[in-house]
C-alpha positions in Angstrom: 4.2 18.3 0.2 0.4 18.6 -0.1 -2.1 15.8 -0.4 -5.6 16.5 -1.5 -8.5 14.5 0.0 -10.8 14.2 -3.0 -14.5 13.3 -2.5 -15.7 11.0 -5.3 -19.0 10.2 -3.7 -21.2 10.9 -0.6 -18.7 9.1 1.7 -15.8 7.9 -0.5 -12.5 9.7 -0.8 -9.3 9.3 -2.8 -5.9 10.8 -1.9 -4.3 12.9 -4.7 -1.0 14.6 -5.3 0.7 16.2 -8.3 4.2 16.5 -6.8 6.7 15.0 -9.4 8.5 11.8 -8.2 11.9 12.7 -6.9 14.6 10.0 -6.5 16.8 9.8 -3.5 19.8 12.0 -3.8 23.1 10.4 -4.7 25.4 9.8 -1.7 29.2 9.5 -1.5 28.9 5.8 -0.7 27.3 3.7 -3.4 25.5 0.6 -2.4 26.9 -2.0 -4.9 24.8 -4.9 -3.7 22.2 -6.5 -5.9 19.5 -4.6 -4.0 21.4 -1.3 -4.4 21.8 -1.9 -8.2 18.2 -2.8 -8.6 17.1 0.3 -6.7 19.3 2.6 -8.8 18.0 1.2 -12.0 14.4 1.4 -10.8 14.8 5.1 -9.8 16.6 5.9 -13.0 13.7 4.4 -15.0 11.2 6.4 -12.9 13.1 9.6 -13.6 13.1 9.0 -17.3 9.4 8.1 -17.3 8.5 11.3 -15.3 10.2 13.3 -18.1 9.0 11.2 -21.0 6.5 12.5 -23.5 4.7 10.6 -26.3 6.7 11.2 -29.5 5.0 13.4 -32.1 5.9 10.8 -34.8 5.4 7.1 -34.0 8.7 5.2 -33.8 9.5 2.9 -36.7 10.4 -0.7 -36.2 9.2 -3.2 -33.6 11.7 -2.3 -30.9 10.9 1.4 -31.2 7.2 0.8 -30.8 7.7 -1.5 -27.9 9.9 1.1 -26.2 7.2 3.8 -26.6 4.5 1.4 -25.2 6.7 0.4 -22.3 7.6 4.0 -21.4 3.9 5.1 -21.6 3.0 2.2 -19.3 5.7 3.2 -16.8 4.7 6.8 -16.9 1.1 5.9 -16.1 2.4 3.9 -13.1 4.4 6.9 -11.9 1.3 9.1 -12.0 -0.7 6.5 -10.1 1.9 5.9 -7.3 3.8 9.2 -7.1 2.0 10.1 -3.8 3.1 7.0 -1.9 6.6 6.9 -3.5 7.2 10.6 -2.5 5.7 10.1 0.9 8.6 7.8 1.9 10.9 10.8 2.6 8.5 13.4 4.0 8.2 14.4 7.6 5.4 17.0 7.5 2.6 16.8 5.0 -0.5 18.9 4.5 -3.9 17.3 4.0 -6.2 19.6 2.1 -9.7 18.5 2.6 -13.4 19.6 2.0 -14.4 22.2 4.5 -17.4 20.2 5.6 -15.0 17.8 7.3 -13.3 18.5 10.6 -9.5 18.1 10.9 -10.0 14.9 12.9 -12.3 13.4 10.2 -9.8 14.4 7.5 -6.9 12.7 9.3 -9.0 9.6 9.9 -9.7 9.4 6.1 -6.0 9.8 5.4 -5.0 7.1 7.9 -7.7 4.7 6.7 -6.6 5.1 3.0 -2.9 4.6 3.9 -3.7 1.5 6.0 -5.6 0.0 3.0 -2.7 0.9 0.7 -0.1 -0.7 3.0 -2.0 -4.0 3.2 -2.7 -4.1 -0.5 0.8 -3.4 -1.6 2.2 -5.8 0.9 0.1 -8.5 -0.7 1.3 -7.7 -4.2 5.0 -7.5 -3.1 4.7 -11.2 -2.3 2.7 -12.2 -5.4 4.8 -10.2 -7.9 8.1 -11.1 -6.1 7.4 -14.8 -6.4 6.5 -14.4 -10.1 9.7 -12.3 -10.7 11.8 -15.1 -9.2 10.0 -17.8 -11.2 10.4 -15.9 -14.5 13.9 -14.8 -13.8 15.1 -18.2 -12.8 12.9 -20.3 -15.0 13.0 -18.2 -18.2 16.4 -16.6 -17.8 18.4 -19.4 -19.5 16.0 -19.4 -22.4 16.6 -15.7 -23.1 20.4 -16.2 -22.8 20.1 -18.2 -26.0 18.7 -15.2 -27.8 21.3 -12.4 -27.7 20.0 -8.9 -27.4 16.5 -9.9 -26.3 15.5 -9.0 -22.8 13.6 -11.3 -20.4 10.5 -9.2 -20.6 8.4 -11.2 -18.1 11.1 -10.9 -15.5 11.5 -7.2 -16.2 7.7 -6.7 -15.9 7.3 -8.5 -12.6 10.6 -7.0 -11.3 9.2 -3.5 -11.9 5.9 -4.3 -10.3 7.7 -5.8 -7.2 9.8 -2.7 -6.8 6.9 -0.4 -7.3 4.7 -2.2 -4.7 7.6 -2.2 -2.3 8.0 1.6 -2.7 4.3 2.1 -2.3 4.1 -0.1 0.8 7.0 1.9 2.3 5.4 5.2 1.6 2.0 4.1 3.1 3.7 2.8 6.3 5.9 5.9 6.6 2.8 8.1 6.3 1.1 6.1 9.1 4.0 5.9 11.5 6.3 8.9 10.9 4.6 11.7 9.0 3.1 14.6 10.9 -0.1 15.6 9.2 -1.4 19.2 9.1 -4.8 20.0 7.7 -6.3 22.8 5.6 -9.9 23.1 4.6 -11.0 23.9 1.1 -14.6 24.9 -0.1 -13.6 24.0 -3.6 -13.1 20.3 -2.6 -16.5 20.4 -0.9 -18.1 21.4 -4.2 -16.6 18.4 -5.9 -18.9 16.3 -3.8 -21.9 18.4 -4.7 -21.4 18.3 -8.5 -21.7 14.5 -8.8 -25.3 14.8 -10.0 -24.7 17.4 -12.7 -24.9 16.4 -16.4 -21.6 15.0 -17.7 -20.6 18.1 -19.7 -21.4 20.5 -16.9 -19.6 18.4 -14.4 -16.4 18.1 -16.5 -16.4 21.9 -17.0 -16.8 22.6 -13.3 -14.1 20.1 -12.3 -11.7 21.8 -14.7 -12.5 25.2 -13.1 -11.9 23.8 -9.7 -8.7 22.2 -10.8 -7.5 25.6 -12.1 -8.4 27.3 -8.8 -6.4 24.7 -6.9 -3.4 24.7 -9.3 -3.9 21.0 -10.1 -3.2 20.4 -13.8 -4.4 16.7 -14.0 -7.2 16.7 -11.5 -9.8 16.4 -14.2 -8.6 13.1 -15.6 -8.0 11.7 -12.1 -11.5 12.7 -10.9 -13.1 11.1 -14.0 -11.1 7.9 -13.5 -11.8 7.4 -9.8 -15.5 8.6 -10.0 -16.1 6.0 -12.7 -14.5 3.3 -10.6 -16.9 4.2 -7.7 -20.0 3.6 -9.8 
């Protein structure tokens, strides 16, 4: 697995990965506890979201449109968190960094980003976990009175809780277990240098760098994180 250290400013970096999310392989023994069932349903949803594509023709009916919106939202979350979710099962990971950074500097940037991610996702595990319990226990009986209608608030906070739990686990695994190798890249150094170019020239050059690195979605990622740094 390769993680790219993307410069989005003079001294700001974001970690990026395009490896598709892979669920844990099935085992002979199936965990039939509540936690095990939730985990299987969560990973099944992520697998479907990873393969989902917006329909060429908009779905008809309210439920169809809600399904399309929900899958689009889940697919976006998969793209945002696939790095940390995949990191949970890796043992050796390559950090590809700008060539004006030393290997030690690159590792420090990776560790600092993962530490921040672990703390942030730990906080949201508690917040969304509490909201999931509140909506599941408090609103559950109301939805039982309406057959065929899901408890959407509980599903929403349940998904967020599971997602933050996976992300927290990936960040902690990356800090405590993963062995990080490094590889320098002059193309990534250029990303830092093109920040002052006009918008059209910058977008074109980012796309060219993305092609050279074999990263299909780097352009949209770079645009999003560079805007956030302004």
